[in-house]
C-alpha positions as CSV (number, residue, x, y, z in Angstrom):
1,M,31.5,61.6,78.4
2,G,30.6,61.8,74.7
3,S,27.1,61.6,73.2
4,A,25.7,58.5,71.5
5,V,26.3,60.1,68.1
6,E,30.0,60.1,68.8
7,N,30.0,56.3,68.9
8,F,29.2,56.0,65.1
9,P,31.5,56.6,62.2
10,A,31.5,60.1,60.7
11,T,30.9,58.7,57.2
12,A,28.1,56.5,55.9
13,P,29.0,52.7,56.0
14,A,29.6,50.8,52.8
15,A,27.6,47.7,51.8
16,G,28.7,44.7,53.8
17,D,30.2,46.7,56.7
18,I,29.4,45.5,60.2
19,L,28.0,48.2,62.2
20,P,29.3,48.7,65.8
21,V,27.0,48.2,68.6
22,P,26.2,51.5,70.4
23,R,27.7,51.8,73.9
24,E,25.5,52.6,76.8
25,P,26.3,56.0,78.2
26,E,28.3,55.7,81.5
27,V,26.9,57.3,84.5
28,V,29.4,57.8,87.3
29,G,28.1,58.8,90.7
30,I,29.9,60.6,93.4
31,S,30.5,57.3,95.3
32,D,32.4,55.9,92.3
33,A,35.1,58.7,92.2
34,R,38.7,57.5,92.6
35,E,41.5,59.1,94.8
36,P,44.3,60.6,92.6
37,Q,47.4,58.4,92.4
38,V,50.5,59.7,94.4
39,H,53.9,59.2,92.8
40,P,56.1,56.8,94.9
41,A,58.8,59.5,95.1
42,L,56.4,62.0,96.6
43,A,55.0,59.3,98.9
44,A,58.4,58.6,100.2
45,R,59.0,62.3,100.9
46,I,55.7,62.6,102.7
47,A,56.6,59.6,104.9
48,A,60.0,61.1,105.7
49,R,58.6,64.4,106.9
50,Y,60.3,65.3,110.2
51,T,59.7,67.7,113.1
52,P,62.8,68.4,115.3
53,K,62.5,68.7,119.0
54,Q,60.9,72.1,119.5
55,E,63.8,73.8,121.1
56,T,65.7,77.0,120.4
57,W,68.9,76.5,118.3
58,R,71.9,77.3,120.5
59,E,75.4,77.2,119.1
60,D,76.9,77.1,122.6
61,R,75.9,73.8,123.9
62,P,77.9,73.3,127.1
63,V,81.1,71.3,126.5
64,K,83.9,70.2,128.7
65,I,87.5,70.2,127.5
66,I,90.5,68.6,129.3
67,V,94.0,69.6,128.3
68,V,97.0,67.6,129.4
69,G,100.1,69.7,129.8
70,A,100.6,73.3,131.0
71,G,103.6,74.2,128.8
72,I,103.4,76.6,125.9
73,G,101.2,74.2,123.9
74,G,98.7,73.5,126.6
75,T,98.6,77.0,127.9
76,T,98.1,78.5,124.4
77,T,95.4,76.0,123.7
78,A,93.5,76.6,126.9
79,V,93.6,80.4,126.5
80,L,92.5,80.3,122.8
81,L,89.8,77.7,123.4
82,S,88.4,79.7,126.2
83,Q,87.8,82.5,123.7
84,K,86.9,80.5,120.6
85,V,84.6,77.9,122.1
86,P,81.6,79.6,123.9
87,N,80.2,78.0,127.0
88,S,83.2,75.7,127.5
89,T,84.6,74.4,130.7
90,I,88.4,73.8,130.5
91,T,90.6,71.9,132.9
92,V,94.4,71.7,132.5
93,Y,96.4,69.0,134.2
94,D,100.1,69.1,134.7
95,R,102.5,67.2,137.0
96,L,104.8,70.2,137.6
97,D,104.6,72.8,140.3
98,N,104.2,75.7,137.9
99,I,102.8,76.7,134.5
100,G,105.4,76.8,131.7
101,G,106.3,73.3,130.8
102,T,110.0,73.3,129.6
103,W,110.5,76.6,131.2
104,A,109.1,75.5,134.5
105,A,111.1,72.3,134.5
106,N,114.5,73.5,133.3
107,V,115.8,75.8,136.0
108,Y,119.5,74.9,135.8
109,P,122.1,77.7,135.9
110,G,122.0,79.7,132.7
111,A,118.7,78.3,131.3
112,R,117.9,80.6,128.4
113,C,116.0,80.6,125.1
114,D,118.0,81.1,121.9
115,V,115.0,82.6,120.0
116,P,114.4,86.3,120.5
117,S,112.0,87.2,123.3
118,H,109.7,89.3,121.0
119,V,109.3,86.3,118.7
120,Y,109.0,83.7,121.5
121,Q,105.6,85.0,122.6
122,L,101.9,84.8,121.6
123,S,100.9,86.9,118.6
124,F,97.8,88.1,120.4
125,E,99.4,88.8,123.8
126,P,102.7,90.8,123.2
127,N,104.9,91.6,126.1
128,L,106.5,95.0,125.5
129,D,108.7,94.7,128.6
130,W,111.1,91.8,127.8
131,T,114.4,92.3,129.6
132,E,116.7,90.9,127.0
133,Y,116.9,90.0,123.3
134,Y,117.2,86.3,124.3
135,P,115.1,85.8,127.4
136,K,115.9,83.8,130.5
137,G,113.8,80.7,131.2
138,A,112.3,82.2,134.3
139,E,111.1,85.2,132.5
140,I,109.4,83.0,129.9
141,Q,107.7,81.0,132.6
142,Q,106.4,84.2,134.3
143,Y,105.1,85.5,131.0
144,Y,102.9,82.4,130.4
145,E,101.8,82.5,134.0
146,R,100.6,86.1,133.6
147,V,98.8,85.2,130.4
148,V,96.8,82.5,132.2
149,A,95.9,85.0,134.9
150,K,94.9,87.7,132.5
151,F,92.4,85.5,130.8
152,G,91.0,84.3,134.1
153,L,92.1,80.7,133.8
154,T,94.4,80.3,136.9
155,D,91.8,78.2,138.7
156,S,91.4,75.9,135.7
157,F,95.0,74.7,136.0
158,R,95.4,71.7,138.2
159,L,99.1,71.5,138.9
160,R,100.8,68.6,140.6
161,H,98.4,66.3,138.9
162,K,99.5,63.4,136.7
163,V,97.2,61.7,134.1
164,L,97.6,57.9,134.3
165,R,95.1,56.8,131.6
166,A,92.6,58.0,129.1
167,T,89.7,55.9,127.7
168,W,87.1,56.8,125.1
169,L,83.6,55.8,126.2
170,P,81.5,55.2,123.0
171,E,78.1,55.1,124.7
172,A,78.7,58.4,126.5
173,A,80.8,59.9,123.7
174,Q,83.3,61.2,126.3
175,W,86.8,60.7,127.4
176,A,87.4,59.3,130.9
177,L,90.8,60.3,132.4
178,E,92.3,58.7,135.5
179,V,94.2,61.4,137.3
180,Q,96.5,61.2,140.3
181,N,96.9,64.1,142.8
182,L,100.6,64.0,143.4
183,E,100.2,65.7,146.8
184,T,97.6,63.3,148.3
185,R,98.4,60.3,146.0
186,Q,94.6,60.1,145.5
187,V,93.4,58.8,142.0
188,F,90.1,60.0,140.6
189,V,88.3,60.0,137.2
190,D,87.5,63.1,135.3
191,T,85.4,63.1,132.1
192,A,85.3,65.5,129.1
193,D,83.7,65.8,125.7
194,F,87.1,66.7,124.2
195,F,90.6,65.7,125.1
196,V,93.7,67.7,124.1
197,S,97.2,66.2,124.7
198,S,100.0,68.7,124.9
199,Q,102.3,66.6,127.0
200,G,105.5,68.0,125.4
201,R,107.9,66.4,122.9
202,I,110.8,66.8,125.3
203,S,109.4,66.5,128.8
204,E,110.5,63.1,130.1
205,P,114.2,63.4,131.2
206,K,116.5,60.6,129.8
207,F,119.5,59.4,131.7
208,P,122.4,57.8,129.8
209,D,122.7,54.0,130.0
210,I,126.1,53.9,131.8
211,P,126.9,51.0,134.2
212,G,127.0,52.3,137.8
213,L,125.2,55.5,137.1
214,A,121.7,54.5,138.0
215,D,122.4,51.8,140.7
216,G,123.8,54.0,143.4
217,V,127.4,53.1,143.0
218,F,128.5,56.7,142.7
219,R,128.8,58.3,146.1
220,G,128.3,61.9,144.9
221,R,125.1,63.5,143.5
222,V,123.6,62.6,140.1
223,V,121.2,65.2,138.6
224,H,119.5,65.8,135.3
225,S,119.5,69.2,133.8
226,A,115.6,69.1,133.6
227,L,115.3,67.9,137.3
228,W,117.6,70.5,138.9
229,P,117.5,70.4,142.7
230,S,117.3,73.7,144.4
231,D,119.7,72.7,147.1
232,L,122.6,71.7,144.9
233,E,125.8,73.2,146.1
234,Y,128.5,73.1,143.5
235,Q,130.9,75.9,144.4
236,G,134.5,74.6,144.4
237,R,133.4,71.1,143.4
238,R,134.6,68.9,140.5
239,I,131.7,68.5,138.1
240,A,131.2,66.0,135.3
241,V,128.7,67.2,132.6
242,I,127.5,64.6,130.1
243,G,125.9,65.9,126.9
244,A,126.7,68.6,124.5
245,G,123.4,70.0,123.4
246,A,122.0,73.4,124.3
247,S,121.4,72.5,127.9
248,G,124.8,70.8,128.3
249,Q,126.7,73.8,126.9
250,Q,124.7,76.3,129.0
251,V,125.3,74.3,132.2
252,V,129.1,74.1,131.5
253,C,129.3,77.9,130.8
254,N,127.4,78.9,133.9
255,M,128.9,76.4,136.4
256,L,132.5,76.8,135.2
257,K,133.5,79.8,137.3
258,P,131.9,78.8,140.6
259,A,133.0,75.2,140.3
260,G,136.6,74.0,140.9
261,H,136.7,72.1,137.6
262,V,134.3,70.9,134.9
263,D,134.8,67.7,132.8
264,H,132.6,67.9,129.7
265,Y,131.9,64.5,128.2
266,V,130.8,64.9,124.5
267,R,129.5,61.9,122.6
268,T,128.1,63.8,119.6
269,K,129.5,67.2,118.6
270,T,127.2,70.1,117.9
271,W,127.4,72.9,115.3
272,I,128.0,76.0,117.4
273,T,126.6,79.1,115.6
274,A,126.6,82.8,116.3
275,S,122.8,82.7,116.6
276,L,120.1,80.2,115.9
277,L,119.3,81.9,112.7
278,G,121.8,83.9,110.7
279,D,120.4,87.4,111.0
280,Y,119.7,87.5,114.7
281,V,121.9,89.3,117.3
282,E,124.9,87.3,118.4
283,S,125.1,86.4,122.1
284,T,128.4,86.4,123.9
285,A,129.9,85.3,127.2
286,D,129.6,88.9,128.5
287,A,126.1,89.3,127.1
288,P,124.4,85.9,126.9
289,G,121.1,87.7,126.4
290,G,122.4,89.5,123.4
291,H,121.0,92.9,124.2
292,V,119.4,94.4,127.3
293,Y,116.4,96.5,126.4
294,T,116.7,100.0,127.8
295,D,113.9,101.9,129.5
296,E,113.7,104.2,126.5
297,E,113.3,101.3,124.1
298,K,110.5,99.8,126.3
299,R,108.8,103.2,126.5
300,A,108.9,103.5,122.7
301,F,107.3,100.1,122.4
302,H,104.4,101.3,124.6
303,E,103.9,104.7,123.0
304,E,104.3,103.8,119.4
305,P,102.3,100.6,118.7
306,G,102.9,100.9,115.0
307,A,106.6,101.1,115.4
308,Y,106.5,98.1,117.8
309,V,104.6,96.0,115.2
310,E,107.2,96.9,112.6
311,F,110.0,95.8,115.1
312,R,108.3,92.5,115.6
313,R,107.6,92.1,111.9
314,D,111.3,92.5,111.2
315,L,112.2,89.7,113.6
316,E,109.5,87.4,112.3
317,L,110.6,87.9,108.7
318,R,114.2,87.1,109.5
319,M,113.0,83.7,110.9
320,Q,110.7,83.0,107.9
321,R,113.2,84.0,105.2
322,S,116.1,82.1,106.7
323,R,114.3,78.8,106.3
324,R,113.3,79.3,102.7
325,K,116.8,79.1,101.3
326,G,118.7,76.0,100.0
327,A,120.6,75.8,103.3
328,S,118.4,72.9,104.4
329,T,119.2,70.8,101.3
330,I,122.2,68.4,101.4
331,G,124.8,69.3,98.9
332,H,123.2,72.7,98.0
333,P,125.7,75.6,97.6
334,D,123.8,77.5,100.3
335,N,124.4,74.7,102.8
336,E,128.1,74.6,101.9
337,Q,128.3,78.4,102.3
338,L,126.6,78.2,105.7
339,R,129.0,75.6,106.8
340,E,132.0,77.7,105.8
341,K,130.5,80.8,107.5
342,I,130.0,78.9,110.8
343,L,133.5,77.4,110.7
344,E,135.0,80.9,110.0
345,R,133.2,82.3,113.0
346,I,134.2,79.4,115.3
347,L,137.8,79.8,114.3
348,E,137.7,83.5,115.1
349,R,136.4,82.7,118.6
350,L,139.2,80.1,119.0
351,D,141.7,82.8,118.1
352,G,142.7,81.0,115.0
353,D,143.5,77.6,116.7
354,E,143.0,75.1,113.8
355,E,143.6,72.1,116.1
356,W,140.8,73.1,118.4
357,L,138.6,73.7,115.4
358,R,139.2,70.2,114.2
359,R,138.5,68.7,117.6
360,I,135.0,70.3,117.9
361,T,133.8,70.2,114.3
362,P,130.9,67.7,113.8
363,D,131.2,65.0,111.1
364,Y,127.6,65.5,109.8
365,V,126.0,68.1,107.6
366,V,124.9,71.4,109.1
367,G,121.1,71.1,109.8
368,C,121.1,67.5,110.8
369,K,120.8,68.5,114.4
370,R,119.6,71.7,115.9
371,P,122.6,74.2,116.1
372,T,123.4,75.9,119.4
373,P,124.6,79.5,119.9
374,A,126.3,78.6,123.2
375,P,127.5,82.1,124.3
376,G,130.9,81.7,126.0
377,Y,131.3,78.0,125.4
378,I,133.9,78.1,122.7
379,E,135.9,80.6,124.7
380,A,135.8,78.4,127.8
381,L,137.2,75.4,125.9
382,K,140.8,76.5,126.2
383,T,140.7,77.4,129.9
384,P,142.4,75.1,132.4
385,A,139.2,74.8,134.4
386,L,137.5,72.9,131.6
387,S,138.3,69.5,130.1
388,Y,136.8,68.5,126.8
389,I,136.5,64.7,126.6
390,T,135.2,62.8,123.6
391,E,136.2,59.2,124.7
392,K,133.2,57.0,125.5
393,I,132.2,56.6,129.2
394,V,132.3,52.9,130.0
395,R,131.3,52.9,133.6
396,V,130.9,55.0,136.8
397,D,132.5,54.0,140.1
398,E,132.2,55.3,143.6
399,T,134.4,58.4,143.0
400,G,134.2,59.2,139.3
401,L,133.9,58.1,135.6
402,I,136.0,55.8,133.6
403,T,136.4,56.2,129.8
404,A,137.2,53.8,127.1
405,D,140.9,54.7,127.3
406,N,140.8,53.4,130.9
407,T,141.2,56.9,132.3
408,H,139.6,57.6,135.6
409,R,138.4,61.1,136.3
410,P,137.1,62.0,139.8
411,A,133.9,63.9,140.2
412,D,131.8,65.2,143.1
413,I,128.7,65.8,141.0
414,I,127.5,64.2,137.7
415,V,125.1,66.3,135.6
416,A,123.2,64.5,132.9
417,A,122.3,67.0,130.2
418,T,121.3,64.0,127.9
419,G,117.9,65.1,126.6
420,F,114.6,63.4,126.8
421,E,112.7,60.2,126.0
422,N,110.8,60.1,122.7
423,G,107.7,62.3,123.3
424,Y,105.9,62.0,120.0
425,T,103.3,59.5,121.2
426,S,101.4,59.4,124.5
427,R,103.3,58.7,127.7
428,F,100.2,57.0,129.2
429,P,97.6,54.6,127.8
430,V,95.1,56.3,125.4
431,I,92.4,53.8,124.6
432,G,90.4,54.5,121.5
433,A,87.0,53.4,120.1
434,D,88.4,50.0,119.1
435,G,89.9,49.4,122.6
436,V,93.4,49.7,121.3
437,D,96.1,51.8,123.1
438,L,97.4,54.5,120.8
439,R,101.0,53.6,121.9
440,D,100.5,50.2,120.3
441,K,99.8,52.0,117.0
442,W,102.4,54.8,117.2
443,G,105.0,53.6,119.6
444,L,108.6,52.6,118.8
445,D,107.6,49.0,119.1
446,S,104.5,49.3,117.0
447,P,104.3,47.8,113.5
448,V,105.0,51.2,111.9
449,G,107.3,52.5,114.7
450,Y,106.2,56.1,114.6
451,P,103.1,58.4,114.8
452,E,100.9,58.6,111.7
453,S,98.7,61.6,112.6
454,Y,96.1,63.5,110.6
455,L,97.7,66.9,109.9
456,G,99.7,66.7,113.1
457,V,96.5,67.2,115.1
458,M,94.4,64.1,115.3
459,A,94.4,60.3,115.2
460,P,92.0,58.0,113.3
461,G,90.0,55.8,115.7
462,Y,90.3,58.3,118.6
463,P,87.3,60.6,118.4
464,N,87.4,64.1,119.9
465,Y,91.2,63.6,120.6
466,F,93.7,66.2,119.6
467,T,97.4,66.8,119.9
468,V,99.3,70.1,120.1
469,L,103.1,70.3,119.4
470,Q,103.4,66.6,118.8
471,A,104.4,64.8,115.5
472,Q,104.4,66.8,112.3
473,A,103.5,70.0,114.2
474,N,106.5,72.3,113.7
475,A,106.7,74.1,110.4
476,A,109.9,75.8,109.3
477,G,109.9,79.5,109.7
478,G,107.5,79.8,112.7
479,S,108.1,80.0,116.4
480,V,106.8,77.4,118.9
481,P,104.1,79.8,120.2
482,L,102.8,80.4,116.7
483,Q,102.8,76.7,116.0
484,A,100.6,76.2,119.1
485,E,98.3,79.0,118.0
486,I,97.7,77.4,114.6
487,A,96.8,74.0,116.1
488,A,94.6,75.5,118.9
489,T,92.6,77.7,116.4
490,Y,92.1,74.6,114.2
491,I,90.9,72.5,117.1
492,G,88.5,75.3,118.2
493,K,86.8,75.1,114.7
494,L,86.4,71.3,115.0
495,I,84.9,71.6,118.5
496,R,82.5,74.3,117.4
497,K,81.3,72.2,114.6
498,V,80.3,69.4,117.0
499,Q,79.1,71.8,119.6
500,S,76.7,73.8,117.4
501,Q,75.2,71.0,115.3
502,S,73.7,67.5,115.7
503,Y,76.9,65.8,116.5
504,R,78.7,64.6,119.5
505,A,82.0,63.3,118.1
506,L,84.2,63.4,115.0
507,E,87.4,61.7,114.0
508,P,89.5,61.8,110.8
509,K,89.1,59.0,108.2
510,Q,91.9,56.5,108.0
511,E,92.5,57.1,104.3
512,A,92.9,60.9,104.9
513,A,95.6,60.3,107.5
514,D,97.3,57.7,105.3
515,E,97.5,60.0,102.3
516,F,98.9,62.8,104.5
517,N,101.6,60.5,105.9
518,N,102.4,59.3,102.4
519,L,103.7,62.8,101.6
520,I,106.1,63.1,104.5
521,D,109.1,60.9,103.6
522,N,109.5,62.1,100.1
523,Y,109.3,65.8,101.2
524,F,112.3,65.4,103.4
525,E,114.3,63.4,100.9
526,N,117.8,65.1,100.6
527,K,117.0,67.5,103.4
528,T,119.8,68.1,106.0
529,I,117.5,66.8,108.8
530,L,118.1,63.3,107.3
531,G,121.9,63.6,107.5
532,E,124.1,61.1,109.3
533,C,123.3,62.0,112.9
534,R,121.0,61.0,115.7
535,S,118.5,63.7,116.7
536,W,115.3,64.1,118.7
537,T,113.7,65.6,115.6
538,K,113.5,62.1,114.0
539,I,113.2,58.5,114.9
540,G,116.3,56.4,114.0
541,F,119.8,57.3,112.8
542,G,120.4,59.1,109.5
543,K,117.5,58.5,107.1
544,G,115.0,57.8,109.8
545,R,111.4,59.1,110.1
546,V,111.2,62.8,110.6
547,V,108.6,63.3,113.3
548,L,109.1,66.9,114.4
549,A,108.6,68.8,111.2
550,W,105.6,69.7,109.1
551,P,106.2,68.9,105.4
552,G,106.3,72.5,104.3
553,S,106.8,76.1,105.4
554,F,105.2,78.0,108.2
555,H,102.7,79.6,105.9
556,H,102.1,76.2,104.2
557,R,100.9,74.9,107.5
558,V,98.8,78.0,108.2
559,R,97.0,77.6,105.0
560,A,96.5,73.8,105.4
561,L,94.9,74.3,108.8
562,R,93.0,77.5,108.0
563,E,89.7,75.7,107.3
564,P,88.9,72.0,108.2
565,R,88.4,69.6,105.3
566,W,85.1,68.3,106.5
567,E,85.1,65.6,103.9
568,D,88.0,64.0,105.7
569,F,85.9,63.3,108.9
570,N,83.5,60.7,110.2
571,F,80.8,62.1,112.4
572,V,78.8,60.6,115.3
573,R,75.3,62.1,115.7
574,R,73.9,63.0,119.0
575,P,71.0,61.0,120.5
576,G,67.7,62.1,118.8
577,A,69.4,63.2,115.6
578,E,69.7,59.7,114.1
579,L,66.9,60.3,111.6
580,N,67.8,63.9,110.6
581,R,71.1,65.7,110.7
582,F,69.3,69.0,111.0
583,E,67.8,68.1,114.3
584,Y,69.6,71.2,115.7
585,F,67.3,73.5,113.6
586,G,64.8,73.0,116.4
587,N,61.8,75.3,116.4
588,G,63.2,77.7,113.9
589,L,64.5,80.2,116.4
590,T,67.9,80.9,117.7
591,D,69.0,82.1,121.1
592,L,69.8,85.4,119.6
593,D,66.1,85.8,118.6
594,E,65.2,85.4,122.3
595,T,67.8,87.6,123.8
596,G,67.3,91.2,124.8
597,D,70.9,92.1,124.1
598,D,70.8,94.8,121.4
599,I,74.5,94.6,120.6
600,R,74.4,90.8,119.9
601,L,71.3,91.2,117.8
602,T,73.1,93.7,115.6
603,D,76.7,92.6,115.9
604,Y,77.1,92.8,112.2
605,L,77.3,96.6,112.7
606,R,80.7,98.1,113.6
607,E,81.5,101.4,115.2
608,Y,85.3,101.6,115.3
609,S,86.3,104.0,118.0
610,C,90.0,104.6,118.5
611,S,89.3,105.5,122.1
612,S,88.0,102.0,122.9
613,R,89.8,100.5,125.9
614,N,91.5,97.2,125.8
615,A,89.5,94.2,126.9
616,T,90.3,93.2,130.5
617,S,90.1,89.8,132.1
618,A,86.8,90.9,133.7
619,D,85.4,91.8,130.3
620,V,86.5,88.4,129.0
621,S,84.8,86.4,131.8
622,K,81.7,88.6,131.7
623,D,81.0,88.6,127.9
624,K,83.3,86.9,125.5
625,R,81.5,88.2,122.5
626,R,81.7,91.8,123.7
627,S,85.5,91.4,124.4
628,Q,86.0,90.0,120.9
629,V,84.3,93.1,119.5
630,L,86.5,95.4,121.6
631,Q,89.6,93.5,120.4
632,A,88.5,93.8,116.8
633,Q,88.0,97.6,117.3
634,R,91.4,97.9,118.8
635,T,93.1,96.1,115.9
636,H,91.2,98.1,113.4
637,C,92.1,101.4,115.1
638,Q,95.8,100.5,115.4
639,R,95.9,99.9,111.7
640,T,93.9,103.0,111.0
641,Q,96.2,105.1,113.1
642,T,99.2,103.8,111.4
643,Y,97.7,104.6,108.0
644,I,96.7,108.1,109.2
645,K,100.2,108.8,110.4
646,M,101.5,107.7,107.0
647,L,99.1,110.0,105.3
648,E,100.0,112.9,107.6
649,R,103.7,112.4,106.7
650,E,102.7,112.4,103.0
651,V,100.7,115.6,103.4
652,L,103.7,117.3,105.1
653,R,106.0,116.1,102.3
654,L,103.6,117.5,99.7
655,R,103.3,120.8,101.5
656,D,107.1,121.1,101.7
657,S,107.2,120.3,98.0
658,E,104.5,122.8,97.2
659,K,106.3,125.5,99.3
660,T,109.5,124.7,97.5
661,A,107.8,125.0,94.1
662,L,106.2,128.3,95.0
663,D,109.5,129.7,96.2
664,R,111.1,128.7,93.0
665,A,108.3,130.2,91.0
666,E,108.7,133.5,92.9
667,R,112.4,133.5,92.1
668,L,111.8,132.8,88.5
669,Q,109.2,135.5,88.4
670,K,111.7,138.1,89.7
671,Q,114.4,136.9,87.3
672,D,112.0,137.2,84.3
673,G,110.8,140.6,85.5
674,S,114.3,142.0,85.8
675,S,115.6,140.5,82.5
676,T,112.7,141.3,80.2
677,G,111.0,144.1,81.9
678,G,107.7,142.3,81.3
679,S,104.6,142.6,83.5
680,R,104.6,140.8,86.8
681,D,101.5,138.8,85.8
682,S,103.1,137.5,82.6
683,G,106.3,136.7,84.4
684,A,104.5,134.8,87.2
685,A,102.4,132.9,84.7
686,A,105.5,131.8,82.8
687,A,107.4,130.8,86.0
688,T,104.4,128.8,87.2
689,Q,104.1,127.0,83.9
690,R,107.8,126.0,84.0
691,V,107.4,124.7,87.5
């Protein structure tokens, strides 16, 4: 407050100026003081201050996961999620009697995989004792059964159980599954936070639509290759096999000798190759497994882990590199060259019979359908015990089959090796958040007519729902087990996001799924898969929708699913977190802060000991984190040991080189001494310099 003098002008007033009236000094008391004004933005921040529920932050909130399907996809998913999602309870339902999916269902004579055994296995659980180069179906089934037991999950698999319906419950943020016990016929409801469908793309056997086949007219037995009865007696019988895919050809080859005669009915011809991929070992009638591993080879796999990894690497690289060439493009020189190579080998196996070559050569481009190695099939074609029939079957009567040329051929047994129903959408109702069945969106009779997934793993409108080995889930250059590992690892990351933060559900945005699907058709334009044929890899004939394949290579899919694109998702918050997404921060402490486990508190430290033992199933069930550390140590040590061996070899090579150089220097020294008579020291120095 200024003085009274400050209220007057600083200079003297001129004549006629009006002088200002002096102001009374203001006296402000304490009671008249005003509160400072708060800026509205700050006021808003003050009003929004939030205190979370005072609980410790735990990343391992208990979650329950239901997996449908105990084949390679479901088994791989269950095993990996049990390791990647802490504090999870996993239940796997499957209608079959055994773990293994395709390899539990297909037990027909000669059932065998045409992918090498050391490729057709999990990357993290190698089997060093495969019997043959191409494994029998039973050995594959037993392998996955052992994997489940090793990871302590046998009791989590509910076999002989069929899922009838799955419904999303928005209020509870859970899936409710109606399940039938096929032994007792009892139906019950099981609920879970997350639902993974791995029902299998080819798991529902399909019988051909032939009059008289399904209505009991035929007096003999009718069986499907995927529903093989254990009591089927076919020795000395006349057998009719319908279908010329891998199963049909294997059935023919393995039933031919015991049976009296086999009629093979072929609607669509198949490209028969030396091996599924060009650089793999060729299987033959005498060696359908390609190669039987010796005890010495198996012992070497066990004793030299570095050498075994290199062996596997070679097999994996053959698969990857074979798919990167132009052989998959219609009209490409590589495809034409592949066709000629296949025909040349078929002709060799037919002993140069051009007429038979013409009869069995498909009329579509190589790569439109999956080729089949079919060991022994071509050689069997020219034997009297086999009849190769391409005329259409028009009906079945009491004693046999009648073809379009009105020929009746008697049969005691009819084997339908005719594939499977479309398995790229759910086989049972899956009701999403909007109350719509997923089959109405993705089924053959839906407006679109095919699945439109998000990255081959999720579906918009179906929260916490995942698929494994369904549509767009098979990338060229990678085996089926590896494809399942990619998906399961990705799913684990999504579940942990929901589990560890203030969420209870997530689902992909519709626009994200739309933009992914907009890429697919153009990617496969001019690819051999869209040739003029009908195949289970696509929907429709010729240029239909490709549903099996990922639009890219194996490593393209690995990179795409390496880290989730969180911007592509809608999240549903947990109760209590509606006001603040960081509700899970809690009281500022984590469960690690409260634990007395010194190792977990300092798990950023590593002591890599090459004597660390392998993690056992007991370790896994006792402490998953500790077993993961042991596994990391093991991997590091294997790499270190391989590197050390390489260095040791290099040191030995250098020592040999050094010894050679010294020997040479000594010889030169002697030569110089004898020719010049110079001193030994000068001769040695000169020789060393030359070396």
